[in-house]
Legacy VTK file of the C-alpha trace (Angstrom):
# vtk DataFile Version 3.0
C-alpha trace
ASCII
DATASET POLYDATA
POINTS 169 float
-18.989 -3.515 -7.407
-16.038 -1.967 -5.260
-16.282 0.769 -3.278
-13.099 2.824 -1.541
-13.824 4.295 1.617
-11.230 5.982 4.382
-10.837 3.919 7.721
-10.004 5.586 10.700
-10.477 2.665 13.345
-10.258 -1.382 12.659
-12.540 -2.989 13.757
-11.870 -7.212 14.626
-13.720 -8.240 11.829
-11.763 -6.353 9.168
-8.464 -6.593 11.183
-9.127 -10.192 10.454
-10.121 -9.481 6.449
-6.883 -7.214 6.030
-4.669 -10.359 7.900
-5.986 -12.026 5.399
-5.237 -9.480 2.770
-1.633 -9.074 3.877
-1.271 -12.801 3.999
-2.851 -13.484 0.225
-0.442 -10.739 -1.010
2.758 -12.421 0.736
1.808 -15.866 -0.714
1.128 -14.395 -3.875
4.866 -13.238 -3.521
4.751 -9.782 -2.876
6.934 -9.035 -0.061
5.511 -6.149 1.420
8.513 -6.118 4.352
7.712 -9.691 5.065
9.238 -12.994 3.806
7.401 -16.217 3.024
5.593 -17.726 4.733
3.928 -14.950 6.456
2.391 -16.549 9.849
-1.410 -14.834 10.971
0.164 -14.188 13.884
3.100 -11.430 12.088
0.073 -10.290 10.014
-2.027 -9.429 12.856
1.238 -7.533 14.675
1.864 -6.084 11.541
-2.216 -4.572 11.444
-2.199 -3.732 14.792
1.006 -1.596 14.599
-1.200 0.039 11.863
-4.108 0.504 14.487
-1.941 1.994 16.610
-0.130 4.418 13.479
-4.011 5.474 12.795
-3.310 7.765 15.586
-0.299 9.714 14.494
-1.676 10.331 10.921
-1.317 7.178 8.998
-4.072 6.940 6.491
-5.683 3.957 5.339
-7.954 3.361 2.435
-9.504 -0.027 1.676
-12.050 -0.994 -1.439
-14.920 -3.104 -0.474
-16.637 -5.723 -2.326
-20.058 -5.751 -0.996
-19.261 -5.556 2.624
-15.831 -7.389 1.930
-12.208 -6.096 1.918
-10.585 -7.196 -1.119
-8.481 -4.708 -1.344
-5.581 -1.681 0.632
-3.846 1.053 0.361
-2.173 3.484 3.298
-0.798 7.338 2.920
1.758 8.694 5.205
1.647 12.401 5.613
5.847 12.934 6.369
5.576 14.004 9.495
9.133 17.074 9.340
8.415 20.230 9.525
9.910 20.838 5.999
8.124 18.102 4.776
4.968 18.551 5.154
4.183 19.352 1.167
4.570 15.516 0.538
3.722 12.061 1.348
4.244 8.379 0.824
2.138 5.871 -0.360
2.641 2.377 1.224
1.174 -1.248 1.117
-0.748 -0.938 -2.211
-2.179 -4.523 -2.168
-5.223 -6.373 -4.146
-6.804 -9.992 -3.153
-5.539 -12.039 -5.981
-8.931 -13.212 -6.141
-9.925 -9.460 -7.358
-6.786 -8.240 -9.260
-7.346 -7.011 -12.955
-10.253 -5.228 -12.276
-8.949 -1.952 -11.778
-9.020 -2.173 -8.018
-5.346 -1.281 -7.354
-6.363 1.840 -9.910
-8.960 2.867 -7.804
-7.139 3.093 -4.349
-4.297 4.632 -5.709
-6.700 7.650 -7.323
-8.589 7.652 -3.696
-5.169 8.425 -1.998
-3.795 10.513 -4.340
-7.072 12.819 -4.016
-7.183 12.084 -0.056
-3.129 13.643 -0.543
-4.531 16.462 -2.259
-6.966 17.334 0.603
-4.355 17.672 3.047
-2.329 19.933 0.771
0.467 17.726 -0.568
1.810 18.301 -3.531
4.224 15.493 -3.767
4.097 11.871 -3.281
6.186 9.191 -2.617
6.513 5.013 -3.279
8.859 2.870 -3.534
7.753 -0.744 -5.746
10.123 -4.511 -6.787
11.885 -3.391 -10.209
9.945 -5.217 -12.767
6.948 -5.665 -10.893
3.461 -5.225 -12.142
3.029 -2.510 -10.065
5.420 -0.723 -12.002
3.188 -1.165 -14.933
0.302 0.484 -12.835
2.151 3.243 -11.882
3.640 4.343 -14.689
0.082 4.105 -16.655
-0.963 6.487 -13.930
1.490 9.620 -14.499
3.593 8.454 -11.611
8.031 8.734 -12.442
10.697 6.678 -11.918
13.525 8.118 -9.647
16.018 6.010 -9.684
16.620 2.140 -9.020
18.822 0.659 -6.182
19.847 -2.701 -6.763
19.525 -5.176 -3.795
17.386 -3.088 -1.595
15.002 -5.534 -0.319
14.326 -9.352 -0.563
11.199 -10.810 -2.172
9.024 -13.388 0.371
11.550 -16.218 -0.555
14.450 -14.074 0.689
16.219 -13.582 -2.781
17.488 -9.756 -2.867
16.162 -7.449 -5.647
16.233 -4.165 -6.922
14.274 -1.556 -5.406
12.615 1.384 -7.789
11.730 4.512 -6.329
8.971 6.587 -7.834
7.530 10.068 -7.353
4.103 12.279 -8.255
3.343 15.939 -8.431
-0.192 16.917 -7.539
LINES 1 170
169 0 1 2 3 4 5 6 7 8 9 10 11 12 13 14 15 16 17 18 19 20 21 22 23 24 25 26 27 28 29 30 31 32 33 34 35 36 37 38 39 40 41 42 43 44 45 46 47 48 49 50 51 52 53 54 55 56 57 58 59 60 61 62 63 64 65 66 67 68 69 70 71 72 73 74 75 76 77 78 79 80 81 82 83 84 85 86 87 88 89 90 91 92 93 94 95 96 97 98 99 100 101 102 103 104 105 106 107 108 109 110 111 112 113 114 115 116 117 118 119 120 121 122 123 124 125 126 127 128 129 130 131 132 133 134 135 136 137 138 139 140 141 142 143 144 145 146 147 148 149 150 151 152 153 154 155 156 157 158 159 160 161 162 163 164 165 166 167 168
């Protein structure tokens, strides 16, 4: 059984699991802002930055199977005075060995419910157009706002269009 929870600090053991999760996702074709091959050093530097960002409002949620992290998602509330009603969903990923089990949906539900406790009424995210993630987002009520061609590259460096989504809570 998978449990989703917020983490407010990242232990060394959790960081290693999160590094492995990020590397697995990039190796599996999710760009996540990185090019392949993603080194452990770069993945660790990313999670070190996330750990620092926790002090400034970033929220990190993990899905755990037993005591192992198998998925994660982040919620970034808008820091702007005129944007306190919104937040961005970032870096939703699940280990390839645990996909198609509803874990991503659980993570998204948890993040959305948490956002509501922050009095967020609008969530936004972006994803690779045509990805499996798009199917998930549409199935849980997200609305496509538009597409920007050539917005980012996939892990092998090929440019692709990015779809932007929103959800009103």
